[in-house]
Backbone bond lengths (Angstrom), bond angles and torsions (degrees), N, CA, C in turn:
res aa  C-N    CA-C-N  psi(-1)  N-CA   C-N-CA  omega(-1)  CA-C   N-CA-C  phi
1 M - - - 1.486 - - 1.515 107.73 -
2 S 1.286 117.95 137.06 1.569 124.40 -175.47 1.609 105.10 -72.70
3 E 1.259 114.08 173.13 1.456 127.32 175.37 1.589 109.79 -64.23
4 V 1.319 114.10 124.54 1.498 118.02 -177.91 1.616 105.31 -127.79
5 L 1.284 114.69 127.52 1.358 127.05 -173.48 1.528 108.71 -108.10
6 A 1.319 118.13 121.37 1.464 123.86 179.27 1.631 105.47 -96.44
7 V 1.310 118.07 129.63 1.505 122.94 177.41 1.528 106.61 -120.87
8 I 1.238 115.94 124.99 1.501 128.45 177.29 1.497 112.65 -109.19
9 G 1.157 124.52 123.34 1.435 126.48 -171.78 1.543 107.47 -110.32
10 A 1.365 115.37 128.30 1.406 124.30 -177.86 1.548 111.85 -147.67
11 R 1.326 118.41 86.90 1.487 114.82 179.73 1.488 112.55 -87.21
12 S 1.308 116.37 162.43 1.403 120.15 -172.41 1.547 111.91 -77.81
13 G 1.436 117.66 -31.82 1.472 122.19 175.99 1.589 107.66 -71.57
14 S 1.382 111.86 158.67 1.397 114.13 173.74 1.518 107.78 -156.94
15 R 1.432 118.17 131.97 1.391 120.18 178.10 1.522 112.80 -76.56
16 G 1.339 117.86 -9.56 1.482 120.04 -176.67 1.513 106.65 -112.57
17 L 1.254 116.71 -110.07 1.554 122.79 -178.38 1.578 110.96 -75.77
18 P 1.280 120.33 117.27 1.476 120.23 170.72 1.462 114.30 -49.08
19 G 1.294 116.81 131.56 1.479 121.57 177.90 1.450 113.81 64.61
20 K 1.339 119.67 25.44 1.441 126.78 178.31 1.547 112.50 -43.45
21 N 1.271 111.32 -55.78 1.480 123.09 -170.05 1.419 113.60 -56.62
22 V 1.405 116.89 -28.80 1.535 118.47 -176.44 1.513 107.57 -111.75
23 R 1.220 121.10 4.16 1.471 124.36 -178.39 1.552 109.20 -66.42
24 L 1.273 117.32 133.08 1.398 121.98 -176.55 1.622 115.73 -60.92
25 L 1.236 115.44 126.51 1.552 118.23 174.09 1.440 103.59 -125.97
26 A 1.444 115.36 115.27 1.442 125.46 -178.51 1.540 109.85 56.05
27 G 1.267 114.97 33.98 1.506 122.19 173.80 1.519 113.27 91.91
28 R 1.292 118.47 4.38 1.495 120.07 -177.94 1.512 109.74 -131.77
29 P 1.353 117.16 150.23 1.565 119.26 -178.13 1.559 105.65 -65.80
30 L 1.253 110.94 143.86 1.535 115.67 -179.11 1.523 115.71 -54.70
31 L 1.408 114.61 -36.06 1.363 116.41 -178.92 1.442 117.86 -72.14
32 S 1.386 118.03 -9.55 1.324 119.78 173.49 1.452 117.97 -72.47
33 Y 1.417 114.93 -21.62 1.440 117.18 -175.89 1.583 110.93 -70.98
34 P 1.332 123.39 -42.23 1.514 119.08 -178.02 1.565 108.08 -71.33
35 I 1.431 112.76 -23.30 1.464 114.68 176.35 1.521 109.53 -64.37
36 E 1.291 114.59 -44.87 1.632 122.48 -178.44 1.446 102.90 -64.20
37 I 1.310 120.52 -44.54 1.439 118.64 -174.87 1.475 114.72 -60.20
38 A 1.351 114.53 -41.13 1.467 120.15 -172.54 1.574 102.71 -77.24
39 T 1.286 119.05 -43.46 1.578 115.38 -177.22 1.574 112.39 -62.84
40 R 1.331 114.92 -26.24 1.463 116.50 178.89 1.554 112.74 -82.88
41 C 1.313 118.95 -7.53 1.420 120.42 179.66 1.539 110.44 -75.96
42 R 1.251 113.14 132.10 1.502 122.12 -175.09 1.516 112.47 -67.51
43 H 1.344 112.38 -27.70 1.523 115.98 -177.40 1.534 115.69 -98.97
44 V 1.296 115.43 -17.80 1.541 117.83 176.53 1.552 110.53 -68.01
45 T 1.300 117.24 127.39 1.405 120.62 179.06 1.536 116.04 -101.50
46 R 1.251 118.98 -18.19 1.430 126.50 -176.95 1.616 105.94 -148.64
47 V 1.381 110.40 141.29 1.570 114.37 170.18 1.423 110.01 -129.97
48 I 1.365 116.26 121.77 1.424 121.43 -178.08 1.687 107.03 -116.21
49 L 1.282 111.35 141.85 1.436 116.12 174.80 1.555 104.29 -106.66
50 S 1.452 113.45 122.45 1.482 121.38 177.85 1.512 108.70 -98.10
51 T 1.256 117.40 108.04 1.464 122.87 -173.77 1.554 111.39 -141.33
52 D 1.250 117.10 144.72 1.411 119.91 171.87 1.675 116.47 -88.24
53 S 1.357 111.25 -0.71 1.439 119.40 -178.48 1.423 116.33 -108.13
54 P 1.430 118.26 124.49 1.402 119.99 172.44 1.536 116.24 -60.84
55 E 1.359 112.31 -28.01 1.508 114.52 177.59 1.523 107.55 -71.93
56 Y 1.275 117.36 -44.43 1.593 119.42 179.78 1.543 111.35 -62.63
57 A 1.325 112.73 -37.20 1.534 117.67 175.38 1.506 115.93 -61.57
58 A 1.330 114.14 -38.68 1.504 122.06 174.35 1.522 110.36 -62.20
59 I 1.311 114.89 -48.84 1.478 122.29 175.17 1.405 112.28 -52.99
60 G 1.427 115.28 -49.82 1.474 122.95 -175.30 1.547 107.96 -59.21
61 R 1.374 115.31 -48.27 1.522 116.88 179.83 1.446 113.99 -58.11
62 E 1.398 115.28 -40.40 1.419 122.08 177.62 1.569 114.45 -51.97
63 Y 1.331 112.38 -33.44 1.496 118.25 -173.40 1.561 109.52 -107.06
64 G 1.279 115.76 12.32 1.549 116.51 169.49 1.454 114.69 103.11
65 A 1.392 125.80 7.74 1.333 122.18 175.96 1.576 111.72 -92.38
66 E 1.251 120.39 157.25 1.426 125.35 173.93 1.551 108.01 -88.75
67 T 1.366 121.12 142.85 1.435 118.76 175.81 1.496 106.40 -137.08
68 P 1.452 115.59 75.36 1.470 120.21 -175.74 1.519 114.61 -73.54
69 F 1.425 119.35 -9.68 1.469 120.85 -179.57 1.422 104.47 -156.51
70 L 1.230 114.35 164.56 1.502 129.77 168.16 1.528 113.48 -95.86
71 R 1.343 116.29 128.29 1.394 115.82 -175.28 1.648 112.41 -60.47
72 P 1.250 118.56 131.64 1.555 115.76 175.85 1.541 111.73 -60.18
73 A 1.411 114.06 144.42 1.399 125.07 -171.86 1.525 108.59 -50.71
74 E 1.373 113.03 -44.25 1.512 117.21 -173.10 1.539 111.58 -63.96
75 L 1.336 117.84 -15.08 1.492 121.24 176.11 1.495 113.05 -103.27
76 A 1.348 115.96 16.12 1.455 118.75 -177.38 1.528 112.47 -133.77
77 A 1.413 109.76 25.23 1.542 118.11 177.32 1.505 109.48 -89.60
78 D 1.369 113.87 165.26 1.466 116.08 176.19 1.527 114.24 -57.50
79 T 1.356 116.14 -27.72 1.395 119.09 -174.36 1.625 111.51 -91.23
80 S 1.328 119.14 -3.01 1.415 124.16 -175.88 1.487 108.54 -68.46
81 L 1.332 117.80 143.75 1.400 127.51 175.27 1.528 112.57 -89.59
82 V 1.364 113.78 147.48 1.415 121.25 177.62 1.484 107.88 -60.78
83 S 1.363 118.06 -44.22 1.420 116.21 -178.70 1.527 117.27 -60.16
84 E 1.355 115.49 -23.28 1.418 120.15 178.92 1.506 115.38 -66.33
85 Y 1.387 112.70 -45.74 1.511 115.59 -177.51 1.486 108.05 -75.22
86 V 1.378 123.45 -33.06 1.482 127.00 174.86 1.422 107.00 -59.76
87 R 1.265 119.16 -54.11 1.520 117.50 -177.90 1.492 110.75 -64.64
88 H 1.213 120.87 -29.71 1.583 120.79 -179.62 1.464 103.61 -68.63
89 A 1.371 127.13 -43.90 1.347 128.96 -176.57 1.525 112.71 -63.60
90 V 1.369 114.34 -40.48 1.460 120.21 174.70 1.552 110.23 -60.57
91 R 1.342 114.22 -51.41 1.456 117.07 -173.33 1.684 112.18 -68.73
92 W 1.393 108.89 -26.37 1.565 112.97 177.66 1.488 109.21 -66.86
93 V 1.268 119.39 -46.09 1.444 118.93 -169.38 1.471 107.19 -77.74
94 R 1.345 121.27 -28.11 1.508 122.27 172.84 1.518 113.37 -68.89
95 E 1.403 117.29 -47.10 1.365 120.22 -175.10 1.499 117.71 -78.20
96 V 1.396 119.23 -30.42 1.323 126.48 178.57 1.582 117.14 -91.87
97 E 1.364 108.66 -37.18 1.523 113.83 -176.80 1.541 111.71 -108.94
98 G 1.461 119.52 -19.30 1.425 116.82 -172.95 1.469 110.56 79.82
99 Y 1.254 119.92 15.60 1.602 125.58 177.69 1.534 105.66 -89.56
100 R 1.270 110.47 124.17 1.616 122.47 179.81 1.474 112.56 -123.19
101 P 1.300 119.35 85.70 1.435 122.11 178.13 1.614 109.63 -73.18
102 A 1.273 115.15 146.07 1.426 117.75 174.89 1.627 112.67 -78.07
103 Q 1.374 110.78 -29.26 1.500 110.13 -179.29 1.583 102.76 -132.24
104 V 1.363 111.03 158.88 1.444 118.11 172.48 1.549 106.68 -130.97
105 V 1.326 118.69 130.21 1.450 127.51 -179.80 1.640 104.07 -102.45
106 C 1.293 112.28 129.97 1.544 116.60 169.80 1.482 107.67 -108.92
107 L 1.333 111.43 120.98 1.529 124.58 172.07 1.444 113.83 -113.45
108 M 1.312 118.22 146.88 1.353 127.12 -171.05 1.588 113.52 -116.24
109 P 1.201 127.32 132.62 1.451 125.53 174.93 1.553 113.15 -57.89
110 T 1.208 118.11 -32.65 1.444 124.09 -175.57 1.607 114.91 -71.31
111 T 1.269 119.12 -7.54 1.354 120.37 169.09 1.564 115.39 -123.29
112 P 1.323 109.96 80.50 1.455 115.32 -166.52 1.485 117.22 -83.31
113 L 1.281 118.77 -10.04 1.442 128.84 172.22 1.456 123.64 -84.37
114 V 1.404 117.62 0.58 1.418 122.66 179.68 1.537 110.60 -66.02
115 R 1.340 118.30 139.25 1.390 121.56 -175.75 1.501 108.24 -93.64
116 S 1.406 111.78 139.22 1.395 120.25 179.15 1.595 110.52 -56.08
117 A 1.227 118.91 -41.10 1.507 124.20 -179.62 1.574 111.23 -60.64
118 D 1.271 118.57 -26.71 1.460 125.05 177.06 1.546 110.36 -76.78
119 V 1.413 117.81 -37.88 1.418 120.73 174.79 1.577 107.97 -67.48
120 D 1.350 113.60 -44.94 1.466 110.76 179.35 1.517 115.82 -60.60
121 R 1.325 113.45 -36.13 1.448 114.56 174.95 1.462 115.21 -61.10
122 C 1.321 119.41 -37.37 1.503 122.65 174.86 1.438 107.91 -61.34
123 I 1.271 120.11 -44.57 1.392 124.90 -178.11 1.567 114.14 -59.42
124 E 1.307 110.70 -43.05 1.579 118.17 173.33 1.380 115.27 -61.31
125 L 1.475 114.96 -45.12 1.466 115.20 -178.35 1.472 114.72 -64.15
126 L 1.353 120.88 -32.30 1.433 123.80 177.00 1.479 107.32 -75.96
127 A 1.309 125.06 -33.71 1.451 122.44 -179.48 1.615 108.93 -67.30
128 A 1.333 113.83 -29.07 1.415 118.91 -172.46 1.461 113.77 -84.20
129 D 1.266 121.88 -13.56 1.397 130.37 -175.18 1.557 110.61 -123.22
130 D 1.285 119.43 97.99 1.466 125.33 -174.90 1.536 110.34 -67.38
131 T 1.414 117.75 -21.69 1.422 123.22 -174.72 1.499 111.78 -85.91
132 A 1.340 122.18 -19.50 1.362 125.30 -176.70 1.552 111.78 -81.99
133 D 1.437 111.82 144.29 1.463 121.08 173.92 1.473 117.68 -81.84
134 S 1.393 113.56 -36.73 1.392 119.13 -172.67 1.592 109.64 -157.67
135 V 1.230 112.82 175.44 1.500 122.22 172.98 1.482 108.58 -143.76
136 I 1.366 117.63 130.07 1.484 122.32 177.50 1.478 113.39 -111.24
137 A 1.265 122.13 146.89 1.395 126.78 166.46 1.435 107.34 -86.25
138 M 1.407 118.03 132.66 1.455 122.03 -178.40 1.519 108.63 -144.08
139 T 1.420 113.74 159.03 1.412 119.06 -178.06 1.522 110.70 -138.12
140 P 1.362 123.15 151.71 1.386 121.58 -177.23 1.550 108.77 -55.84
141 A 1.299 114.45 140.99 1.543 120.76 -172.66 1.634 100.88 -78.63
142 K 1.284 111.96 137.24 1.523 120.30 176.36 1.527 109.21 -73.48
143 E 1.363 117.04 -33.04 1.454 119.47 179.38 1.564 104.15 -129.79
144 H 1.303 114.44 132.23 1.419 121.32 -171.91 1.648 101.30 -74.37
145 P 1.320 118.52 144.76 1.491 124.06 -179.35 1.581 108.08 -64.40
146 R 1.335 118.16 -26.54 1.400 115.60 -175.48 1.636 110.24 -71.39
147 K 1.235 116.45 -14.34 1.474 124.07 174.81 1.514 115.54 -78.19
148 A 1.361 117.27 -10.87 1.414 117.56 -177.91 1.516 110.36 -77.41
149 V 1.455 118.17 148.64 1.347 122.87 178.87 1.507 107.92 -127.53
150 K 1.338 113.61 164.17 1.504 118.60 174.63 1.565 105.13 -143.69
151 L 1.355 115.12 172.90 1.415 123.92 178.93 1.549 107.56 -77.86
152 A 1.275 119.50 142.35 1.392 126.96 177.86 1.533 105.70 -74.09
153 P 1.429 121.42 164.56 1.369 126.47 179.25 1.518 113.97 -48.94
154 D 1.348 116.23 -30.04 1.449 119.56 -173.38 1.566 111.19 -85.88
155 G 1.237 113.71 -5.82 1.528 114.87 172.45 1.503 109.29 80.25
156 L 1.357 121.61 -1.47 1.433 122.89 -170.09 1.460 110.41 -111.42
157 H 1.262 118.33 -26.32 1.473 124.11 -171.70 1.476 112.78 -120.80
158 V 1.326 118.13 169.90 1.422 125.76 -179.83 1.520 116.41 -118.69
159 V 1.340 116.44 132.39 1.388 116.59 174.69 1.496 112.11 -129.55
160 S 1.341 118.82 169.87 1.442 120.83 178.92 1.481 108.32 -59.27
161 Y 1.312 118.14 146.32 1.495 123.30 176.44 1.487 111.08 -73.50
162 V 1.358 112.90 -29.03 1.451 115.03 -173.49 1.538 112.36 -94.09
163 T 1.264 116.72 -40.93 1.475 120.28 -176.91 1.546 113.01 -102.00
164 E 1.312 117.71 -16.55 1.425 125.58 -179.06 1.482 109.37 63.99
165 R 1.319 118.32 30.40 1.495 120.04 -177.50 1.535 105.10 -120.25
166 G 1.334 114.01 146.09 1.486 118.74 178.04 1.501 115.37 -66.19
167 P 1.330 115.65 -42.32 1.432 117.94 -174.99 1.545 113.84 -63.63
168 D 1.362 116.01 -19.84 1.515 118.35 -176.49 1.449 108.12 -93.03
169 V 1.397 121.30 7.10 1.535 121.22 172.64 1.475 103.50 -69.81
170 A 1.337 124.10 -36.86 1.507 123.74 177.57 1.443 104.33 -112.85
171 P 1.273 125.06 80.82 1.509 122.64 -179.97 1.447 116.69 -61.64
172 S 1.265 118.80 143.70 1.440 121.47 -176.69 1.552 113.62 -101.58
173 N 1.314 118.96 -7.10 1.469 122.21 -171.98 1.581 104.76 -130.64
174 R 1.272 118.96 51.74 1.567 122.37 -177.55 1.532 112.36 -62.43
175 Q 1.418 113.97 -31.47 1.474 115.14 179.45 1.524 114.30 -65.07
176 G 1.362 117.46 -16.67 1.414 121.14 -174.92 1.488 109.44 -92.10
177 Y 1.218 124.23 8.02 1.455 124.75 -173.33 1.605 102.82 -87.98
178 A 1.298 109.26 143.96 1.603 116.97 176.59 1.467 104.73 -68.69
179 E 1.315 118.34 144.00 1.530 124.49 -177.18 1.488 102.50 -60.05
180 A 1.387 110.95 141.49 1.546 119.94 176.90 1.593 108.46 -114.06
181 F 1.390 110.03 151.96 1.510 113.59 177.74 1.578 105.52 -131.28
182 N 1.371 107.11 165.27 1.495 112.88 175.68 1.436 109.97 -124.04
183 R 1.339 114.05 141.17 1.477 123.91 -179.39 1.474 114.13 -124.89
184 Q 1.433 116.43 4.39 1.486 121.62 -177.70 1.561 112.28 -54.74
185 G 1.290 116.24 118.70 1.530 120.20 174.17 1.589 112.81 76.43
186 L 1.343 115.96 1.38 1.512 115.58 179.69 1.447 112.95 -86.85
187 P 1.279 119.80 164.70 1.505 122.42 -174.55 1.608 108.83 -63.98
188 V 1.299 107.91 143.57 1.512 123.03 174.37 1.513 102.34 -121.33
189 V 1.432 120.11 130.77 1.398 125.94 174.15 1.580 103.26 -116.17
190 S 1.230 115.70 118.41 1.504 123.79 -177.82 1.543 112.41 -107.80
191 R 1.305 120.89 142.91 1.414 123.48 170.27 1.546 104.23 -87.19
192 V 1.407 113.21 116.46 1.462 125.56 -171.26 1.575 105.90 -50.24
193 S 1.335 118.14 -53.99 1.465 119.88 -176.66 1.525 115.98 -51.82
194 S 1.412 114.82 -38.54 1.365 118.70 179.07 1.518 111.80 -77.83
195 F 1.324 121.22 -35.46 1.396 128.04 174.73 1.514 108.30 -54.68
196 E 1.285 113.58 -55.43 1.506 118.00 -176.05 1.460 109.81 -66.23
197 L 1.251 124.93 -33.91 1.475 123.94 -177.31 1.450 115.02 -73.00
198 T 1.413 113.54 -36.33 1.525 118.46 -173.56 1.533 114.35 -106.48
199 G 1.350 113.02 -19.00 1.493 118.53 -173.65 1.438 114.71 72.82
200 S 1.338 120.63 12.18 1.375 129.63 176.28 1.519 116.02 -103.98
201 Q 1.161 115.57 129.00 1.539 114.49 -178.67 1.475 115.99 -67.75
202 T 1.407 111.82 -27.35 1.479 117.08 -177.73 1.453 111.91 -107.67
203 G 1.288 120.57 -27.61 1.507 125.46 -174.12 1.521 110.62 64.42
204 E 1.270 115.52 -156.70 1.461 119.44 -167.67 1.591 108.55 -95.19
205 K 1.329 117.46 -41.61 1.393 119.33 -173.28 1.531 107.21 -104.10
206 I 1.313 116.93 107.89 1.353 132.16 -172.57 1.553 115.91 -110.34
207 L 1.283 118.39 109.60 1.432 115.66 172.68 1.519 113.25 -88.58
208 F 1.300 118.97 172.90 1.425 119.72 -175.33 1.525 111.91 -142.93
209 H 1.335 111.42 150.89 1.507 119.63 169.19 1.503 110.48 -124.59
210 L 1.262 120.38 122.79 1.413 122.91 179.96 1.443 114.18 -85.06
211 I 1.406 116.21 124.56 1.408 121.46 175.16 1.566 113.90 -114.83
212 P 1.387 113.62 164.22 1.561 116.74 -173.69 1.583 109.24 -69.53
213 Q 1.218 117.68 151.22 1.526 123.40 179.63 1.532 108.35 -62.99
214 E 1.352 118.76 -35.80 1.331 119.72 -178.07 1.623 116.06 -65.21
215 T 1.334 110.82 -18.28 1.527 109.71 177.37 1.440 112.57 -106.06
216 A 1.422 118.28 11.49 1.490 123.65 -177.84 1.479 109.36 -114.49
217 L 1.272 116.71 12.33 1.523 119.21 -176.12 1.530 107.77 -59.97
218 D 1.356 120.46 139.20 1.459 124.96 -178.42 1.524 107.44 -108.20
219 V 1.357 110.49 140.09 1.479 119.06 176.86 1.521 111.48 -91.85
220 D 1.307 117.56 113.50 1.433 118.26 -175.88 1.554 112.08 -125.37
221 G 1.324 111.90 -41.20 1.401 118.24 -178.71 1.576 116.65 -133.42
222 D 1.278 119.55 -168.65 1.422 122.39 179.94 1.510 111.74 -61.46
223 W 1.233 114.91 -43.30 1.470 119.66 -175.06 1.496 113.35 -64.18
224 D 1.427 115.43 -33.41 1.442 123.03 175.78 1.588 109.60 -64.36
225 F 1.277 113.24 -36.92 1.493 119.37 -178.51 1.545 108.69 -63.66
226 R 1.391 113.11 -49.74 1.404 121.01 -176.62 1.563 110.01 -65.29
227 L 1.336 118.20 -42.93 1.389 120.53 176.63 1.533 119.25 -60.76
228 I 1.380 115.35 -44.60 1.378 121.87 172.67 1.473 116.50 -64.57
229 E 1.320 118.51 -36.91 1.373 123.99 177.25 1.563 111.30 -61.78
230 L 1.286 113.91 -41.13 1.377 120.24 176.76 1.529 116.77 -63.01
231 L 1.368 114.72 -38.09 1.410 123.39 176.61 1.496 108.99 -70.11
232 L 1.380 120.77 -41.72 1.396 120.00 176.32 1.465 115.39 -69.49
233 Q 1.317 121.66 -33.19 1.475 121.83 167.24 1.421 112.41 -59.75
234 H 1.341 116.54 -49.62 1.485 121.20 -178.86 1.594 112.46 -53.01
235 S 1.432 115.71 -45.06 1.401 122.58 -172.92 1.530 107.67 -72.67
236 A 1.368 120.80 -20.07 1.333 123.84 -174.66 1.607 109.15 -86.46
237 L 1.274 117.24 -12.95 1.468 122.71 -175.80 1.551 107.44 -70.40
């Protein structure tokens, strides 16, 4: 297996809960979970924490991540894209250290229950298919996107988010929908050569690995912290 770099992103600012990435979850900072996931992967050869915070960097090192740089401020804004800081990390290790991984894995602190075995499986799938640009982990969607609604242009009425029609707000043929999946916050494994060539983290040809919903829970608010803590406590019994 070729060199595989895992990049974990944890910026100090947050549009949701302040300090979410270092908030304690079952007694540990949230960002420690993806570090542990990555370090337990059989195929990951390096784990780097990309952060703009010296405090977060110190926590990352405590739990086993490398922090060879601080993320530039322009890549740590609310509008910054995940692909931008992942690509920055790949270029930094190549230009400064001469390190050239074949794959880069992006892991997020907000999905702390992802299993290392599933990340390894994504890496294996990409290594086995030279034509693929990436592999994503995904899980069956709890709510179908066709059920989403939005305000109509007049701001007074509601229409379907997908079709922008009122009758589709309460669809009558839900069984006919194609199955939907969610990948929000879940691992993405990119082929570095494709990533560098296209600037896209996923590229055009994307393979997938299906994971259970219970390992794909996303931390967004206080309720999510409490729910995941209960699950972790139960699994430890």
